[in-house]
C-alpha positions, -999 to 999 in steps of 0.1 A, spaced: 431 -395 216 428 -393 254 460 -373 257 446 -348 232 415 -343 253 435 -340 285 460 -315 269 431 -295 253 413 -294 287 445 -283 305 454 -257 279 419 -242 279 418 -242 317 452 -225 318 441 -198 293 409 -192 312 428 -187 345 454 -166 328 428 -142 313 410 -141 347 442 -133 365 450 -105 340 415 -90 345 420 -91 383 454 -75 381 441 -48 357 412 -41 381 436 -37 410 458 -13 390 428 8 381 414 8 416 448 16 431 453 44 405 420 60 415 429 58 452 462 75 445 445 102 424 420 108 453 449 111 478 468 136 457 436 156 450 427 157 487 462 169 496 461 195 469 428 209 480 440 212 516 472 228 505 453 253 484 431 261 514 462 267 536 477 289 509 445 310 508 447 315 545 483 327 542 474 351 514 443 363 533 465 370 564 489 391 543 515 363 538 543 384 554 545 367 588 575 343 590 561 325 620 528 318 601 548 304 571 569 282 594 539 269 613 521 260 580 553 245 566 557 222 597 520 213 597 521 204 560 553 183 565 537 163 593 504 159 575 520 149 542 540 121 560 509 108 579 485 108 550 
């Protein structure tokens, strides 16, 4: 009888901690996913702004394209 109570207690304790662990992991995945979406969105917005500058300037200057390309490359690596 005592073993049954101990096993029942251990099993219910294990299940409780297992469910709590899964909830914490799920929360971390969701939070991490939203952070990733935010990072990508921020990069996309800045990229679109840079492209609008290039189009507004006529977009024909090779030096302008090379400068923007190198800036984007450095910025993408840093962020």
